[in-house]
C-alpha positions as CSV (number, residue, x, y, z in Angstrom):
1,M,104.6,52.8,72.9
2,P,106.6,49.8,74.3
3,T,109.0,51.3,76.9
4,A,112.1,50.1,78.6
5,L,113.4,51.6,81.8
6,V,117.2,51.6,82.3
7,T,118.9,52.7,85.5
8,G,122.5,53.9,85.4
9,S,121.6,55.0,81.9
10,A,124.7,57.3,81.5
11,G,127.1,54.6,82.7
12,L,128.9,52.1,80.4
13,I,126.3,49.3,80.3
14,G,123.4,51.6,80.8
15,S,124.2,54.0,78.0
16,E,125.0,51.3,75.5
17,T,121.8,49.5,76.5
18,V,119.8,52.7,75.9
19,T,121.2,53.1,72.4
20,A,120.7,49.5,71.5
21,L,117.1,49.5,72.7
22,C,116.2,52.7,70.9
23,R,117.6,51.3,67.7
24,K,115.2,48.3,68.2
25,G,112.3,50.6,68.3
26,L,111.6,50.9,72.1
27,R,111.1,54.2,73.9
28,V,113.6,54.3,76.8
29,L,113.4,56.0,80.2
30,G,116.8,56.5,81.7
31,I,117.4,57.0,85.4
32,D,120.8,58.4,86.3
33,N,122.0,61.1,88.7
34,D,125.7,61.0,87.9
35,M,126.6,59.2,91.2
36,R,129.7,57.9,89.5
37,R,131.2,61.4,89.8
38,V,130.5,61.2,93.6
39,F,132.1,57.8,93.8
40,F,135.2,58.5,91.7
41,G,135.6,62.2,91.1
42,D,135.1,64.6,88.3
43,E,137.1,62.5,85.7
44,A,134.5,59.8,86.1
45,S,131.4,62.0,85.6
46,T,128.9,60.7,83.0
47,R,127.1,64.0,82.4
48,W,128.6,64.2,78.9
49,V,127.2,60.7,78.1
50,R,123.7,61.8,79.2
51,E,124.0,64.9,77.0
52,Q,125.1,62.8,74.1
53,L,122.2,60.4,74.5
54,E,119.7,63.2,74.7
55,S,121.2,64.8,71.6
56,S,121.5,61.7,69.4
57,L,118.3,59.8,70.4
58,G,115.8,62.6,70.4
59,N,112.3,61.7,71.4
60,S,113.2,58.0,71.8
61,Y,115.0,58.7,75.0
62,R,113.8,60.6,78.1
63,H,116.3,61.2,80.9
64,V,115.1,61.2,84.6
65,H,117.6,62.7,87.0
66,E,116.8,60.8,90.1
67,D,118.4,58.5,92.7
68,V,117.3,54.9,92.8
69,R,117.3,55.2,96.6
70,N,114.4,57.8,96.4
71,T,111.4,55.5,96.9
72,D,108.8,58.1,96.1
73,A,110.5,59.3,92.9
74,I,110.9,55.7,91.6
75,E,107.3,54.9,92.4
76,D,106.2,58.0,90.6
77,V,108.1,57.2,87.4
78,F,106.6,53.7,87.3
79,R,103.1,54.9,88.1
80,R,103.2,57.4,85.2
81,H,104.4,54.8,82.7
82,A,102.9,51.6,84.1
83,D,100.9,50.7,81.0
84,A,104.0,51.0,78.7
85,I,106.9,49.5,80.6
86,E,107.9,46.1,79.2
87,L,111.5,45.9,80.3
88,V,113.5,47.1,83.3
89,I,117.3,46.9,83.1
90,H,118.9,47.8,86.4
91,A,122.5,48.8,85.8
92,A,122.8,51.6,88.5
93,A,125.3,50.6,91.3
94,Q,128.1,51.6,93.5
95,P,130.6,49.3,91.7
96,S,133.8,49.3,93.7
97,H,134.6,47.1,96.7
98,D,137.4,49.5,97.7
99,W,135.0,52.4,97.7
100,A,132.4,50.5,99.7
101,A,134.7,50.1,102.6
102,K,134.9,53.9,102.9
103,D,131.2,54.4,103.1
104,P,129.3,51.1,103.7
105,A,125.9,52.8,104.3
106,T,125.9,54.6,100.9
107,D,127.1,51.4,99.2
108,F,124.4,49.3,100.7
109,T,121.6,51.7,100.2
110,V,122.5,52.3,96.5
111,N,123.0,48.6,95.7
112,A,120.5,46.8,97.9
113,N,117.8,49.4,98.8
114,G,117.8,50.9,95.3
115,T,117.3,47.4,93.9
116,L,114.4,46.8,96.3
117,N,112.8,50.1,95.3
118,L,112.9,49.1,91.6
119,L,111.6,45.6,92.2
120,E,108.7,46.7,94.3
121,A,107.8,49.5,91.8
122,T,107.9,46.9,89.0
123,R,105.7,44.5,91.0
124,R,103.1,47.1,91.7
125,H,102.9,48.8,88.3
126,A,104.5,46.6,85.7
127,P,104.4,43.0,87.0
128,D,104.6,41.5,83.5
129,A,107.7,43.4,82.6
130,T,111.1,41.6,82.3
131,F,113.5,42.6,85.1
132,I,117.2,42.3,84.4
133,F,119.8,43.0,87.1
134,T,123.5,43.5,86.5
135,S,124.9,41.5,89.4
136,T,128.6,40.6,89.9
137,N,130.9,37.6,90.4
138,K,131.7,39.2,93.8
139,V,128.6,37.5,95.2
140,Y,130.8,34.4,95.4
141,G,133.2,36.2,97.7
142,D,136.7,34.9,97.8
143,T,135.6,31.3,97.5
144,P,137.3,31.1,94.0
145,N,140.7,31.7,95.8
146,R,140.3,28.2,97.4
147,L,140.4,26.5,94.1
148,P,143.5,24.5,93.2
149,L,145.4,27.2,91.4
150,I,148.8,26.7,89.7
151,E,151.2,29.6,89.3
152,Q,152.5,30.0,85.7
153,E,155.0,32.4,84.2
154,K,152.4,35.2,83.6
155,R,149.2,34.0,85.2
156,W,147.5,31.8,87.7
157,E,145.6,28.9,86.3
158,I,143.2,26.3,87.7
159,D,144.1,22.6,87.9
160,P,143.0,21.3,84.5
161,D,141.3,18.3,86.1
162,H,139.1,20.4,88.3
163,T,135.3,20.6,87.6
164,Y,135.6,24.4,87.1
165,A,138.5,24.1,84.6
166,G,136.2,25.4,81.9
167,G,135.0,28.2,84.1
168,I,133.2,28.7,87.4
169,R,129.5,27.7,87.3
170,E,126.5,29.1,89.2
171,D,126.6,26.1,91.6
172,M,129.6,27.7,93.5
173,S,128.4,28.5,97.0
174,I,128.1,32.1,98.1
175,D,128.3,31.2,101.8
176,Q,131.1,31.1,104.4
177,T,133.3,33.5,102.4
178,L,134.8,37.0,102.5
179,H,132.7,39.0,100.1
180,S,133.9,42.6,100.7
181,L,131.2,45.0,101.7
182,F,130.5,45.7,98.1
183,G,130.0,42.0,97.5
184,A,127.6,41.8,100.5
185,S,125.4,44.6,99.1
186,K,125.3,43.0,95.7
187,V,124.4,39.6,97.3
188,A,121.5,41.3,99.0
189,A,120.3,42.8,95.7
190,D,121.0,39.5,93.8
191,V,118.9,37.4,96.2
192,L,116.1,40.0,96.1
193,V,115.9,39.8,92.4
194,Q,115.7,36.0,92.5
195,E,113.1,36.1,95.3
196,Y,110.8,38.5,93.5
197,G,111.0,36.2,90.5
198,R,110.2,33.0,92.4
199,Y,107.8,34.4,95.1
200,F,105.8,36.7,92.8
201,S,106.3,34.8,89.5
202,M,108.0,37.7,87.9
203,N,110.4,37.4,84.9
204,T,113.7,38.3,86.6
205,A,117.3,37.5,86.0
206,C,120.6,38.2,87.7
207,F,123.6,38.4,85.3
208,R,126.7,37.9,87.4
209,G,129.5,39.5,85.4
210,G,133.2,39.6,85.8
211,C,134.8,42.6,84.3
212,L,132.4,44.5,82.1
213,T,134.1,46.9,79.7
214,G,134.0,48.7,76.4
215,P,135.2,51.8,74.5
216,A,132.8,54.1,76.4
217,H,134.0,52.9,79.9
218,A,135.0,55.8,82.1
219,G,137.7,53.8,83.9
220,T,139.3,55.0,87.1
221,E,141.8,53.6,89.6
222,L,139.0,52.0,91.7
223,H,136.9,50.7,88.8
224,G,137.3,49.9,85.2
225,F,140.3,47.7,84.9
226,L,141.0,47.5,81.1
227,A,139.9,51.0,80.3
228,Y,142.0,52.6,83.0
229,L,145.0,50.5,82.2
230,M,144.9,51.6,78.6
231,K,144.4,55.2,79.7
232,C,147.4,55.1,81.9
233,T,149.5,53.5,79.1
234,V,148.5,56.2,76.6
235,T,148.8,59.2,79.0
236,G,151.9,58.1,81.0
237,M,149.9,58.2,84.3
238,P,151.4,55.7,86.8
239,Y,149.5,52.4,87.4
240,T,149.7,50.2,90.5
241,V,149.3,46.5,90.4
242,F,148.0,45.1,93.7
243,G,149.2,41.7,94.8
244,Y,149.3,38.2,93.5
245,S,152.5,38.9,91.5
246,G,150.4,40.6,88.9
247,K,149.3,37.2,87.7
248,Q,145.6,37.5,88.8
249,V,143.2,36.5,86.0
250,R,139.9,38.1,85.0
251,D,137.5,37.3,82.2
252,N,136.4,40.5,80.4
253,I,133.1,40.9,78.4
254,H,132.5,43.7,76.0
255,S,129.4,45.7,76.8
256,A,127.8,44.9,73.4
257,D,128.1,41.2,74.1
258,L,126.4,41.6,77.5
259,I,123.7,43.7,76.0
260,A,123.1,41.0,73.4
261,A,122.5,38.6,76.3
262,F,120.1,41.0,77.9
263,H,118.1,41.2,74.7
264,A,118.0,37.5,74.3
265,F,116.5,37.1,77.8
266,F,114.0,39.8,77.1
267,E,112.7,38.1,74.0
268,A,112.2,34.8,75.9
269,P,112.2,35.6,79.6
270,R,112.3,33.1,82.5
271,V,111.4,33.3,86.2
272,G,114.1,34.0,88.8
273,E,117.1,33.0,86.8
274,V,120.8,33.4,87.6
275,Y,123.5,33.4,85.0
276,N,127.3,33.8,85.2
277,C,127.9,36.0,82.1
278,G,131.4,37.2,81.3
279,G,134.2,36.7,78.8
280,G,134.7,33.1,79.9
281,R,137.5,31.0,78.4
282,F,137.2,33.0,75.2
283,S,138.1,36.4,76.7
284,N,140.3,36.6,79.7
285,C,143.8,37.8,80.8
286,S,146.1,38.3,83.7
287,M,147.3,41.7,84.8
288,L,150.8,41.0,83.3
289,E,149.2,39.9,80.0
290,A,146.9,43.0,79.9
291,I,149.9,45.3,80.4
292,E,151.8,43.6,77.6
293,L,148.7,44.0,75.3
294,C,148.2,47.6,76.2
295,Q,151.9,48.4,75.4
296,Q,151.8,46.6,72.1
297,I,148.6,48.4,71.0
298,A,149.6,51.8,72.2
299,G,153.2,51.5,71.1
300,R,154.5,52.9,74.4
301,E,155.5,51.6,77.8
302,L,153.2,51.7,80.8
303,V,154.6,53.3,83.9
304,W,153.7,50.9,86.7
305,E,154.7,49.7,90.2
306,Y,153.8,46.7,92.2
307,S,152.3,46.6,95.7
308,E,152.4,43.4,97.7
309,H,149.0,44.2,99.3
310,H,146.1,42.7,97.4
311,R,142.7,44.2,97.7
312,V,140.4,42.7,100.3
313,G,138.2,40.0,98.9
314,D,139.9,40.2,95.5
315,H,140.0,37.2,93.2
316,I,143.2,35.5,92.3
317,W,141.5,33.7,89.3
318,W,138.1,34.4,87.9
319,I,136.9,32.8,84.7
320,G,133.2,32.3,84.6
321,D,131.3,29.5,82.7
322,N,128.7,30.9,80.3
323,G,127.3,27.4,79.7
324,K,124.0,27.7,81.4
325,F,123.0,30.9,79.5
326,M,124.2,29.3,76.2
327,E,122.1,26.3,76.8
328,H,119.0,28.6,77.3
329,Y,119.7,31.0,74.4
330,A,121.5,31.2,71.0
331,W,124.3,33.6,72.2
332,R,128.1,33.6,72.5
333,V,130.9,36.0,73.4
334,R,132.2,37.6,70.1
335,R,135.0,39.9,71.3
336,D,138.2,38.8,73.1
337,V,140.5,40.9,75.2
338,P,142.9,42.0,72.4
339,A,139.9,43.1,70.3
340,I,138.4,45.0,73.3
341,L,141.6,46.8,74.1
342,A,142.2,47.8,70.5
343,E,138.7,49.2,70.4
344,I,139.2,51.1,73.7
345,Y,142.4,52.5,72.3
346,E,141.0,53.6,69.0
347,A,138.0,55.2,70.5
348,N,139.9,57.2,73.1
349,R,143.5,57.8,72.0
350,E,143.1,61.3,70.6
351,R,141.3,62.5,73.7
352,W,143.7,60.8,76.0
353,S,146.8,61.8,74.1
354,A,146.1,65.5,74.3
355,G,148.8,66.8,76.6
356,A,150.3,63.4,77.4
357,P,154.1,63.2,77.5
358,Q,155.6,61.5,74.5
359,P,157.8,58.4,74.8
């Protein structure tokens, strides 16, 4: 039976990818060992997602509780299913640049060594499979901060005459810049995915996302911007805005839109591709704008404070250009930030509201 292997299968992108692929008739092997709980604490555990997948998908889904850093275990999974694997979607990661600075070795081995293990196992046992990697805009380091940015009332914006006014393209350099240690580990993985594609003629792609989100996102202070912001608004937990006057801008892509891009690439794969893939000009917001939206949707005020200290390697303004992918495939972003936040709120408000102080 045609099989897809999804790493980080209980995470936001991984779990929704698993569900989407099973609905399309593929058998899915999911690799996930709940490292998100190690990174961000019990509240970020994805064990419940794993149990939900196993319960709802039945024989279409098989969970493998393994670490992508375990070379022998990964090799064994691929060896046993070599004849069936047609697609590998690598979504497992240590995703926070703040956390990476606390434990660089774990960050690098998860993000870089884990990716190498998966690429090599694919090359050895399923070389014709399509390999999709969830990369990040942090591979560009803080180079976006050198763009000609203009401070507006509620956001930073780029000079409208600049070549990146429509969004940052893949031709931005990743050199001579401050990446953060997380960015560096993802650069290593990103380049490996490209190299395995070009050197071994494998169908590989790096999708460099901005903020990836959705109603199933287990947002925490260190990762999961929109989901955590809405959670704090609903529950009354305090939120801290770090630097740039709260006017820093992010594009945000709904998990379903990203997964649609994955599937388009799977249906017509290419060798060693790189795509910026995010909300783009259609779906983006500043921190201040996001706070206003959360308050409007939830009907209550967010308790928040401001810190002058921005996070190391953080972007002042990031809006990616999806143009290259849209030239290659019939795809577009369908959900904007207000729609995403409303969906996050509706999916989680009852759970979050339990015990929350009332306004």
